[in-house]
PABAPA-424488 format. One record per residue (C-alpha): x, y, z; residue in one letter; residue number from 1. Coordinates in pm, whole numbers, plus 50000, padded with zeros to 5 digits. Layout:
N
((X Y Z) A NUM);
...
//
This chain:
440
((01832 47037 45704) X 1);
((01610 47179 45983) X 2);
((01378 46843 46004) X 3);
((01730 46649 46014) X 4);
((01830 46847 46331) X 5);
((01480 46827 46461) X 6);
((01546 46435 46447) X 7);
((01874 46461 46626) X 8);
((01707 46621 46933) X 9);
((01402 46384 46915) X 10);
((01643 46085 46947) X 11);
((01672 46026 47326) X 12);
((02005 45859 47309) X 13);
((02154 46100 47065) X 14);
((02017 46380 47271) X 15);
((02180 46261 47584) X 16);
((02521 46205 47428) X 17);
((02507 46577 47288) X 18);
((02387 46711 47620) X 19);
((02646 46539 47780) X 20);
((02922 46644 47545) X 21);
((02799 47038 47589) X 22);
((02802 46979 47977) X 23);
((03193 46892 47956) X 24);
((03254 47160 47728) X 25);
((03106 47412 47951) X 26);
((03306 47265 48262) X 27);
((03615 47290 48055) X 28);
((03565 47673 47918) X 29);
((03485 47758 48310) X 30);
((03828 47596 48412) X 31);
((03989 47792 48168) X 32);
((03890 48118 48344) X 33);
((03986 48008 48698) X 34);
((04324 48128 48789) X 35);
((04582 47908 48946) X 36);
((04666 47999 49318) X 37);
((04902 48268 49383) X 38);
((04851 48444 49034) X 39);
((04801 48804 49027) X 40);
((04486 48804 48796) X 41);
((04427 49182 48781) X 42);
((04799 49225 48644) X 43);
((04762 48910 48412) X 44);
((04461 49086 48256) X 45);
((04600 49414 48198) X 46);
((04919 49254 48041) X 47);
((04687 49063 47822) X 48);
((04497 49414 47747) X 49);
((04845 49610 47687) X 50);
((05022 49320 47474) X 51);
((04941 49104 47179) X 52);
((05052 48791 47368) X 53);
((05343 48577 47273) X 54);
((05469 48417 46935) X 55);
((05594 48109 46828) X 56);
((05523 47785 47026) X 57);
((05361 47980 47318) X 58);
((05122 48120 47075) X 59);
((05029 47768 46940) X 60);
((04985 47630 47280) X 61);
((04775 47943 47410) X 62);
((04564 47891 47070) X 63);
((04503 47495 47173) X 64);
((04439 47591 47549) X 65);
((04157 47856 47433) X 66);
((04351 48142 47590) X 67);
((04404 47983 47906) X 68);
((04785 47973 47900) X 69);
((04853 48333 47932) X 70);
((04581 48381 48218) X 71);
((04776 48112 48393) X 72);
((04452 47908 48462) X 73);
((04419 47563 48614) X 74);
((04373 47436 48263) X 75);
((04644 47679 48131) X 76);
((04814 47381 47954) X 77);
((04493 47263 47789) X 78);
((04515 46954 47561) X 79);
((04878 47036 47437) X 80);
((05058 46755 47662) X 81);
((04836 46494 47541) X 82);
((04873 46611 47163) X 83);
((05264 46593 47219) X 84);
((05275 46266 47412) X 85);
((05061 46111 47144) X 86);
((05258 46213 46895) X 87);
((05569 46096 47051) X 88);
((05439 45751 47111) X 89);
((05330 45748 46746) X 90);
((05678 45841 46642) X 91);
((05846 45581 46863) X 92);
((05665 45300 46693) X 93);
((05912 45346 46434) X 94);
((06217 45349 46680) X 95);
((06102 45087 46935) X 96);
((05988 44755 46807) X 97);
((05805 44678 47110) X 98);
((05572 44949 47040) X 99);
((05508 44840 46690) X 100);
((05434 44480 46829) X 101);
((05192 44653 47049) X 102);
((05027 44837 46780) X 103);
((04977 44527 46582) X 104);
((04828 44328 46877) X 105);
((04473 44485 46828) X 106);
((04261 44635 47112) X 107);
((04501 44508 47393) X 108);
((04804 44648 47260) X 109);
((04632 44971 47180) X 110);
((04511 44984 47546) X 111);
((04878 44949 47661) X 112);
((04981 45204 47416) X 113);
((04720 45433 47551) X 114);
((04840 45399 47881) X 115);
((05185 45489 47827) X 116);
((05024 45792 47644) X 117);
((04858 45887 47978) X 118);
((05197 45858 48190) X 119);
((05374 46054 47915) X 120);
((05105 46328 47928) X 121);
((05138 46385 48300) X 122);
((05529 46397 48250) X 123);
((05519 46664 48017) X 124);
((05223 46837 48200) X 125);
((05485 46841 48513) X 126);
((05782 46981 48276) X 127);
((05573 47238 48092) X 128);
((05403 47387 48407) X 129);
((05732 47410 48572) X 130);
((05848 47602 48275) X 131);
((05548 47815 48257) X 132);
((05565 47931 48630) X 133);
((05939 48002 48570) X 134);
((05879 48210 48295) X 135);
((05603 48399 48459) X 136);
((05817 48462 48772) X 137);
((06068 48585 48544) X 138);
((05854 48843 48412) X 139);
((05898 48712 48054) X 140);
((05560 48549 47969) X 141);
((05437 48861 47788) X 142);
((05762 48967 47637) X 143);
((05724 49316 47771) X 144);
((05983 49372 48033) X 145);
((05902 49758 48056) X 146);
((05563 49708 48189) X 147);
((05567 49700 48553) X 148);
((05261 49478 48583) X 149);
((05401 49211 48362) X 150);
((05700 49165 48604) X 151);
((05461 49091 48907) X 152);
((05236 48812 48797) X 153);
((05276 48608 49085) X 154);
((05161 48719 49459) X 155);
((05400 48489 49615) X 156);
((05703 48346 49472) X 157);
((05850 48139 49753) X 158);
((05921 47776 49664) X 159);
((05632 47620 49793) X 160);
((05375 47840 49609) X 161);
((05549 47768 49295) X 162);
((05533 47398 49354) X 163);
((05146 47425 49445) X 164);
((05092 47605 49121) X 165);
((05283 47330 48937) X 166);
((05094 47054 49080) X 167);
((04764 47262 48999) X 168);
((04860 47291 48661) X 169);
((04955 46921 48620) X 170);
((04615 46817 48778) X 171);
((04429 47031 48566) X 172);
((04589 46874 48248) X 173);
((04513 46511 48400) X 174);
((04152 46667 48454) X 175);
((04127 46782 48099) X 176);
((04259 46427 47974) X 177);
((03992 46244 48177) X 178);
((03737 46477 48024) X 179);
((03839 46393 47663) X 180);
((03806 46033 47728) X 181);
((03464 46065 47893) X 182);
((03338 46258 47573) X 183);
((03477 45982 47366) X 184);
((03318 45701 47571) X 185);
((02974 45865 47640) X 186);
((02943 46174 47423) X 187);
((02978 46259 47076) X 188);
((03274 46262 46854) X 189);
((03630 46213 46959) X 190);
((03670 46386 47290) X 191);
((04030 46548 47247) X 192);
((03949 46681 46911) X 193);
((03617 46815 47063) X 194);
((03798 47014 47340) X 195);
((04063 47145 47078) X 196);
((03759 47264 46859) X 197);
((03615 47439 47152) X 198);
((03951 47595 47268) X 199);
((04008 47722 46916) X 200);
((03636 47846 46853) X 201);
((03671 48061 47181) X 202);
((03937 48277 47041) X 203);
((03748 48344 46737) X 204);
((03547 48656 46859) X 205);
((03839 48834 47012) X 206);
((04046 48781 46699) X 207);
((03762 48925 46470) X 208);
((03695 49211 46703) X 209);
((04067 49307 46714) X 210);
((04067 49322 46338) X 211);
((03758 49536 46350) X 212);
((03903 49788 46595) X 213);
((04218 49785 46417) X 214);
((04117 49823 46049) X 215);
((03741 49924 46057) X 216);
((03419 49792 45905) X 217);
((03536 49762 45537) X 218);
((03829 49560 45610) X 219);
((03636 49345 45860) X 220);
((03370 49257 45606) X 221);
((03648 49201 45351) X 222);
((03819 48928 45590) X 223);
((03489 48773 45665) X 224);
((03408 48722 45321) X 225);
((03768 48582 45250) X 226);
((03732 48360 45528) X 227);
((03409 48201 45380) X 228);
((03597 48133 45059) X 229);
((03903 47962 45266) X 230);
((03657 47760 45466) X 231);
((03499 47617 45132) X 232);
((03828 47541 44987) X 233);
((03945 47381 45293) X 234);
((03659 47169 45306) X 235);
((03694 47055 44927) X 236);
((04052 46970 44980) X 237);
((03996 46769 45306) X 238);
((03746 46582 45144) X 239);
((03938 46513 44836) X 240);
((04124 46150 44814) X 241);
((04283 45945 44535) X 242);
((04074 45605 44541) X 243);
((04313 45320 44431) X 244);
((04097 45037 44332) X 245);
((04152 44689 44487) X 246);
((03984 44372 44371) X 247);
((03957 44060 44584) X 248);
((03975 43707 44432) X 249);
((03712 43424 44518) X 250);
((03803 43165 44728) X 251);
((03623 42853 44840) X 252);
((03600 42762 45227) X 253);
((03433 42461 45261) X 254);
((03081 42512 45051) X 255);
((03119 42880 45092) X 256);
((03260 43122 44862) X 257);
((03448 43433 44991) X 258);
((03566 43726 44824) X 259);
((03526 43846 44493) X 260);
((03438 44202 44585) X 261);
((03577 44550 44457) X 262);
((03691 44811 44688) X 263);
((03933 45094 44712) X 264);
((04223 45249 44910) X 265);
((04139 45598 44998) X 266);
((04452 45823 45007) X 267);
((04379 46188 45117) X 268);
((04547 46468 44970) X 269);
((04637 46586 45337) X 270);
((04693 46271 45516) X 271);
((04948 46445 45745) X 272);
((04653 46673 45905) X 273);
((04774 46957 46134) X 274);
((05103 46785 46262) X 275);
((05331 46921 46009) X 276);
((05248 47278 46144) X 277);
((05281 47189 46496) X 278);
((05628 47048 46436) X 279);
((05743 47350 46203) X 280);
((05600 47596 46482) X 281);
((05798 47413 46748) X 282);
((06123 47378 46549) X 283);
((06114 47754 46477) X 284);
((06056 47858 46822) X 285);
((06388 47695 46947) X 286);
((06621 47968 46796) X 287);
((06403 48236 46938) X 288);
((06407 48066 47286) X 289);
((06797 48049 47264) X 290);
((06832 48406 47170) X 291);
((06602 48525 47464) X 292);
((06812 48349 47720) X 293);
((07126 48516 47570) X 294);
((06996 48884 47598) X 295);
((07272 49109 47711) X 296);
((07267 49317 48034) X 297);
((07169 49664 48047) X 298);
((07429 49865 47866) X 299);
((07584 49599 47684) X 300);
((07537 49515 47303) X 301);
((07391 49211 47205) X 302);
((07592 48932 47017) X 303);
((07540 48955 46627) X 304);
((07376 48628 46609) X 305);
((07147 48719 46864) X 306);
((07050 49032 46674) X 307);
((06991 48843 46334) X 308);
((06752 48592 46552) X 309);
((06558 48878 46675) X 310);
((06538 49048 46340) X 311);
((06441 48750 46109) X 312);
((06326 48462 46315) X 313);
((06117 48606 46584) X 314);
((05825 48765 46423) X 315);
((05621 48617 46149) X 316);
((05562 48891 45920) X 317);
((05925 48852 45769) X 318);
((05956 48695 45429) X 319);
((06255 48479 45539) X 320);
((06051 48360 45831) X 321);
((05754 48268 45582) X 322);
((05976 48094 45350) X 323);
((06161 47877 45641) X 324);
((05837 47805 45764) X 325);
((05676 47704 45443) X 326);
((05992 47465 45345) X 327);
((05975 47284 45699) X 328);
((05602 47231 45675) X 329);
((05670 47040 45342) X 330);
((05958 46855 45467) X 331);
((05736 46738 45783) X 332);
((05469 46682 45569) X 333);
((05660 46425 45384) X 334);
((05831 46275 45695) X 335);
((05500 46235 45883) X 336);
((05321 46051 45598) X 337);
((05617 45818 45565) X 338);
((05581 45719 45934) X 339);
((05203 45681 45935) X 340);
((05134 45517 45619) X 341);
((05362 45203 45528) X 342);
((05305 45095 45189) X 343);
((05464 44759 45264) X 344);
((05227 44671 45537) X 345);
((04928 44739 45302) X 346);
((05055 44553 45034) X 347);
((05133 44255 45239) X 348);
((04792 44278 45401) X 349);
((04631 44283 45055) X 350);
((04849 43988 44958) X 351);
((04732 43787 45256) X 352);
((04357 43822 45190) X 353);
((04378 43775 44806) X 354);
((04347 44157 44719) X 355);
((04543 44293 44411) X 356);
((04544 44644 44235) X 357);
((04450 44576 43878) X 358);
((04725 44571 43647) X 359);
((05007 44546 43952) X 360);
((05131 44219 44083) X 361);
((05087 44150 44427) X 362);
((05380 44211 44686) X 363);
((05658 44409 44625) X 364);
((05533 44570 44303) X 365);
((05225 44686 44509) X 366);
((05419 44839 44762) X 367);
((05624 45036 44487) X 368);
((05294 45161 44318) X 369);
((05152 45267 44662) X 370);
((05470 45455 44741) X 371);
((05478 45606 44401) X 372);
((05108 45753 44416) X 373);
((05180 45852 44789) X 374);
((05470 46062 44701) X 375);
((05301 46225 44414) X 376);
((04986 46335 44605) X 377);
((05158 46439 44929) X 378);
((05351 46724 44697) X 379);
((05022 46930 44636) X 380);
((04898 46820 44971) X 381);
((05191 46976 45172) X 382);
((05197 47285 44939) X 383);
((04823 47336 45040) X 384);
((04912 47294 45398) X 385);
((05209 47523 45396) X 386);
((04976 47791 45232) X 387);
((04705 47765 45478) X 388);
((04969 47771 45756) X 389);
((05087 48108 45611) X 390);
((04744 48266 45620) X 391);
((04766 48403 45989) X 392);
((05132 48543 45901) X 393);
((04986 48734 45604) X 394);
((04712 48869 45795) X 395);
((04961 48968 46071) X 396);
((05150 49167 45816) X 397);
((04842 49307 45618) X 398);
((04521 49357 45833) X 399);
((04707 49388 46179) X 400);
((04583 49039 46301) X 401);
((04767 48847 46539) X 402);
((04925 48490 46494) X 403);
((04598 48342 46622) X 404);
((04408 48461 46317) X 405);
((04125 48208 46323) X 406);
((04066 48151 45955) X 407);
((04414 47999 45881) X 408);
((04696 47785 45990) X 409);
((04600 47511 46252) X 410);
((04294 47674 46325) X 411);
((04106 47616 46024) X 412);
((04236 47288 45972) X 413);
((04126 47150 46323) X 414);
((03797 47355 46297) X 415);
((03706 47196 45976) X 416);
((03843 46866 46042) X 417);
((03671 46814 46374) X 418);
((03344 46965 46227) X 419);
((03346 46719 45926) X 420);
((03416 46409 46163) X 421);
((03156 46500 46430) X 422);
((02895 46550 46171) X 423);
((02965 46211 46006) X 424);
((02930 46049 46346) X 425);
((02608 46209 46413) X 426);
((02503 46135 46071) X 427);
((02573 45738 46122) X 428);
((02402 45746 46434) X 429);
((02076 45897 46257) X 430);
((02096 45641 45977) X 431);
((02082 45340 46237) X 432);
((01757 45483 46405) X 433);
((01582 45647 46115) X 434);
((01745 45524 45789) X 435);
((01797 45884 45722) X 436);
((02106 46082 45825) X 437);
((02209 46436 45881) X 438);
((02355 46465 45530) X 439);
((02175 46425 45200) X 440);
//
């Protein structure tokens, strides 16, 4: 293992790529701590120390930004606008036929879709930065209206100062998007995934220290041991797949014979990845957001539905919240898999090139068989995804961790997924040069 790592740094090209990636990561983390103009940085830090942050969707965005959101830094929005834009463009392929046509055109069509994603990212960043500045100006960013420091997060709330803050945060999002594309082009791994990995990993020490301070060394060591088991199980499930065998018939083209090979279609247990968790968190945050804007004035009683939402759908440690969250993840897992994997297209491509599944006729029977297998394998995958997503909520209710508990939910899925993919890319590049990879 150590000799393989030494080969990585002895390879000049690979060494330059890793150094470039680490340099971009360092700049990204530095920008996450540079405050936006007209932000009262001492007050923000005091509010961060006094409160556990926010919950719901803002908690997820803060996690993906590496804590930069609540610090109101120039990279406050992080990679979340780009992720949202990518998911929206992917979903629009089902609604807009032109997007589906571009997707099937190959590299030229993919470049056009990427351009649309960039434009949508800037638009979303403009919208989200406006919302963030408005919430910070109102003093509701930390949900602690009784703390005077949290009511004065801005040193100047005049309109041109707020406009400058919005422009700065939007420009920061564009810069992060450019960083990600640079890493993809000149570095190691997928740039956006690497930046998300970095943001989440940056929250690990603080989350573990909070558990240590709240519950002591014994609980800390227990959480650490359970976390190692969770990581091993997540790696096992993420690498698990159902391989459907495919055979290609021999065909003559001139004097040459093509085909006659055996391969397989890999169907992962968790094909939806982390997207259902993001969808479910976003949807559950909407009732809490509506209730927040319908809070009564001083001396008045809140409406019954506002009280019910505040009691059951605001904090993640309530059983009803956990149940709804779990069911939403299962539903969104089926929804997203149905959009991203089309059995009819796969069956048509197999038929076009003379491929067939042994025992299954080509064409419509193949599509029905693939749909049957996909439906059955998505059930355990969605249950696994729901259980992993509930781990931070269970930790919130048992060991006093916050909702950014690192060994569960979107955090562990992204950390494991990006880590495995990056290691595979380094291994492939080593095999091209030394015939031996990083993995044995």
